[in-house]
Wavefront OBJ file of the C-alpha trace (Angstrom):
o trace
v 101.921 90.352 118.881
v 98.638 92.227 119.262
v 97.871 95.321 117.199
v 97.958 97.625 120.217
v 101.309 96.265 121.359
v 102.726 96.516 117.843
v 101.614 100.142 117.544
v 103.412 100.966 120.805
v 106.741 99.738 119.421
v 109.201 102.198 117.924
v 109.869 99.634 115.194
v 107.916 96.510 114.312
v 110.803 94.250 113.310
v 114.526 94.253 112.599
v 115.346 94.435 108.899
v 118.265 92.591 107.344
v 120.253 95.830 106.667
v 120.046 96.606 110.385
v 121.222 93.097 111.268
v 124.105 93.538 108.822
v 125.042 96.862 110.442
v 124.965 95.145 113.835
v 127.429 92.471 112.715
v 129.631 95.115 111.087
v 129.798 97.068 114.342
v 130.690 93.900 116.218
v 133.378 93.221 113.622
v 134.767 96.733 114.050
v 135.098 96.149 117.775
v 136.745 92.753 117.280
v 139.374 94.088 114.873
v 140.118 97.418 116.541
v 143.662 97.433 117.998
v 143.637 93.643 118.493
v 147.419 93.541 118.203
v 147.813 96.034 121.045
v 146.353 93.675 123.621
v 148.881 92.614 126.205
v 148.966 88.967 127.207
v 147.250 85.856 125.964
v 144.720 85.925 128.779
v 143.420 89.353 127.763
v 143.123 88.218 124.168
v 141.149 85.097 125.116
v 138.841 86.922 127.511
v 138.196 89.550 124.862
v 137.190 87.007 122.228
v 135.055 85.091 124.709
v 133.136 88.267 125.558
v 132.709 89.309 121.920
v 131.724 85.771 120.969
v 129.155 85.651 123.762
v 127.737 89.029 122.741
v 127.497 87.892 119.109
v 125.848 84.600 120.075
v 123.230 86.364 122.188
v 122.651 88.927 119.447
v 122.078 86.138 116.922
v 119.762 84.002 119.063
v 117.799 86.834 120.655
v 114.984 86.965 118.026
v 114.274 83.241 118.419
v 114.398 83.226 122.217
v 112.336 86.419 122.577
v 109.508 84.822 120.592
v 109.523 81.771 122.850
v 110.198 83.399 126.227
v 108.049 86.439 126.979
v 110.400 88.328 129.337
v 113.641 87.131 127.776
v 114.535 90.527 126.268
v 114.817 92.094 129.748
v 117.359 89.476 130.845
v 119.048 89.749 127.479
v 119.651 93.504 127.733
v 120.996 93.223 131.288
v 123.481 90.511 130.273
v 124.572 92.446 127.202
v 125.133 95.611 129.255
v 127.382 93.648 131.597
v 129.362 92.304 128.630
v 129.751 95.764 127.093
v 130.846 97.343 130.362
v 133.356 94.511 130.852
v 134.778 95.201 127.395
v 135.187 98.794 128.505
v 137.813 97.600 130.992
v 140.196 96.872 128.078
v 141.887 100.243 127.837
v 143.538 99.259 124.565
v 140.093 99.387 122.984
v 139.602 102.960 124.165
v 135.960 103.871 123.481
v 135.209 101.459 120.625
v 133.199 99.138 122.874
v 130.448 101.799 123.026
v 129.325 100.950 119.467
v 127.676 97.825 120.887
v 125.108 100.032 122.612
v 123.982 101.071 119.134
v 123.469 97.391 118.298
v 121.312 96.992 121.413
v 119.432 100.168 120.503
v 118.059 98.525 117.345
v 116.725 95.618 119.370
v 115.227 97.850 122.057
v 113.200 99.645 119.377
v 111.654 96.313 118.349
v 111.247 94.471 121.649
v 110.162 97.232 124.019
v 107.291 99.646 124.256
v 107.998 103.350 123.974
v 108.130 103.779 127.734
v 110.425 100.778 128.229
v 112.638 101.871 125.325
v 113.121 105.283 126.941
v 114.237 103.616 130.182
v 116.687 101.298 128.413
v 118.142 104.109 126.308
v 118.618 106.162 129.467
v 120.385 103.233 131.121
v 122.626 102.747 128.068
v 123.550 106.432 127.997
v 124.210 106.566 131.747
v 126.404 103.432 131.747
v 128.385 104.633 128.739
v 128.789 108.134 130.130
v 130.038 106.920 133.533
v 132.561 104.474 132.044
v 133.894 106.954 129.478
v 134.158 109.686 132.120
v 136.174 107.380 134.397
v 138.532 106.385 131.571
v 138.986 109.754 129.785
v 137.807 112.383 132.237
v 134.471 114.114 132.572
v 134.797 116.535 129.665
v 136.240 114.016 127.217
v 133.871 111.303 128.449
v 130.818 113.502 127.856
v 132.079 114.402 124.393
v 132.681 110.791 123.413
v 129.330 109.696 124.857
v 127.546 112.458 122.926
v 129.293 111.413 119.711
v 128.142 107.807 120.065
v 124.712 109.014 121.126
v 124.319 111.117 117.975
v 125.464 108.233 115.770
v 123.066 105.868 117.521
v 120.151 108.295 117.251
v 120.747 108.755 113.512
v 120.991 105.028 112.777
v 118.094 104.002 115.012
v 115.914 106.863 113.731
v 116.608 105.763 110.172
v 115.597 102.211 111.060
v 112.411 103.435 112.739
v 111.490 105.579 109.727
v 112.195 102.680 107.386
v 110.094 100.351 109.522
v 107.201 102.815 109.557
v 107.492 103.166 105.783
v 107.373 99.385 105.389
v 104.372 99.176 107.721
v 102.572 101.894 105.749
v 103.387 100.096 102.496
v 102.122 96.785 103.883
v 98.974 98.483 105.161
v 98.425 100.093 101.743
v 98.824 96.737 100.020
v 96.393 95.189 102.477
v 93.929 98.011 101.843
v 94.255 97.526 98.081
v 93.602 93.798 98.514
v 90.532 94.550 100.646
v 89.278 97.048 98.050
v 89.762 94.503 95.281
v 87.869 91.910 97.284
v 85.097 94.423 97.984
v 84.975 95.292 94.273
v 84.705 91.606 93.384
v 81.841 91.189 95.857
v 80.111 94.280 94.442
v 80.409 92.857 90.928
v 78.879 89.589 92.118
v 76.141 91.495 93.971
v 75.418 93.612 90.875
v 75.117 90.444 88.782
v 72.715 88.963 91.326
v 70.696 92.197 91.409
v 70.569 92.249 87.615
v 69.439 88.642 87.530
v 66.817 89.338 90.186
v 65.630 92.403 88.268
v 65.320 90.309 85.097
v 63.251 87.729 86.979
v 61.030 90.446 88.437
v 60.595 92.041 85.019
v 59.701 88.677 83.512
v 57.117 88.103 86.239
v 55.698 91.574 85.665
v 55.413 90.936 81.923
v 53.690 87.612 82.542
v 51.280 89.211 84.994
v 50.569 92.116 82.653
v 50.073 89.750 79.735
v 47.700 87.715 81.836
v 45.763 90.737 83.081
v 45.327 92.549 79.767
v 45.722 90.322 76.729
v 44.599 87.170 78.535
v 41.240 88.681 79.380
v 40.744 89.898 75.817
v 41.577 86.474 74.396
v 39.085 84.958 76.818
v 36.476 87.457 75.568
v 37.325 86.530 71.966
v 36.822 82.889 72.826
v 33.352 83.675 74.250
v 32.495 85.824 71.229
v 33.567 83.063 68.856
v 31.417 80.534 70.713
v 28.477 82.929 70.591
v 28.980 83.532 66.860
v 28.960 79.787 66.233
v 25.674 79.369 68.086
v 24.097 82.342 66.305
v 25.307 81.031 62.946
v 23.572 77.723 63.611
v 20.312 79.281 64.841
v 20.027 82.545 62.864
v 22.549 82.942 60.012
v 21.335 86.456 59.249
v 22.368 87.741 62.692
v 25.736 85.996 62.607
v 27.310 88.854 60.637
v 26.911 91.236 63.581
v 28.415 88.744 65.970
v 31.335 88.091 63.642
v 31.951 91.833 63.436
v 32.079 91.984 67.230
v 34.533 89.110 67.152
v 36.745 90.981 64.677
v 36.713 94.116 66.842
v 37.747 92.183 69.913
v 40.442 90.366 67.962
v 41.840 93.636 66.640
v 41.781 95.141 70.142
v 43.738 92.172 71.541
v 46.204 92.432 68.687
v 46.694 96.139 69.344
v 47.189 95.488 73.052
v 49.780 92.808 72.272
v 51.708 95.163 69.976
v 51.633 97.878 72.640
v 53.090 95.528 75.229
v 55.777 94.344 72.826
v 56.745 97.977 72.114
v 57.007 98.634 75.858
v 59.169 95.558 76.465
v 61.449 96.134 73.502
v 64.944 97.326 74.704
v 65.920 100.885 73.820
l 1 2 3 4 5 6 7 8 9 10 11 12 13 14 15 16 17 18 19 20 21 22 23 24 25 26 27 28 29 30 31 32 33 34 35 36 37 38 39 40 41 42 43 44 45 46 47 48 49 50 51 52 53 54 55 56 57 58 59 60 61 62 63 64 65 66 67 68 69 70 71 72 73 74 75 76 77 78 79 80 81 82 83 84 85 86 87 88 89 90 91 92 93 94 95 96 97 98 99 100 101 102 103 104 105 106 107 108 109 110 111 112 113 114 115 116 117 118 119 120 121 122 123 124 125 126 127 128 129 130 131 132 133 134 135 136 137 138 139 140 141 142 143 144 145 146 147 148 149 150 151 152 153 154 155 156 157 158 159 160 161 162 163 164 165 166 167 168 169 170 171 172 173 174 175 176 177 178 179 180 181 182 183 184 185 186 187 188 189 190 191 192 193 194 195 196 197 198 199 200 201 202 203 204 205 206 207 208 209 210 211 212 213 214 215 216 217 218 219 220 221 222 223 224 225 226 227 228 229 230 231 232 233 234 235 236 237 238 239 240 241 242 243 244 245 246 247 248 249 250 251 252 253 254 255 256 257 258 259 260 261 262 263 264
């Protein structure tokens, strides 16, 4: 199911408590005044209809996933079964609870617009049948009673489904945030490593530019002092002094760089 289609549903899926309530309502219908039925034929027809309704209710989730438009056929067939059960006067108005069972499935299978149409059809069918059996005033009252019960139960299921969806979305968001945090930690480690490499390169370049040149000058001064010492020993003292000055300057520069690189 696509995200847009899922958002247009009143409920995203049927929860097991709702399925349990559906079977309980079917059980209530099956047990209500069963001993008041007259004749074996009525008893058999009744159980065939209830059994067929229960079978369709049980297999509907599987078939709706495989057949795209199955839920439309399913609701039509179930309405026919419910209205047929309404012909058993011994059951009075109990058969109307099955519309509540269908209401749960409508909330999951249909869009908001389709759900409104199906609910209207359920209410109209129930109201007409109850009015024929018990009169207009009593029929309207009974239909309203079942309507209120259905609205309360279906609304509770919708609220619960929305709560579950919000919880699932929150858990998904937390997982995404944790993944993003993990990636940020990895990125920070890479940045730190890159910064260390850049700092090392800067230190090498600075060492080469400053101290390296001074050491090269010391090397030239030492070579000059050696030549002077061989040719004119009296002048070698001045050259050696120059060599000492340059050596001390390089040493001072090295200490300065070390102080700058030392961590705080």
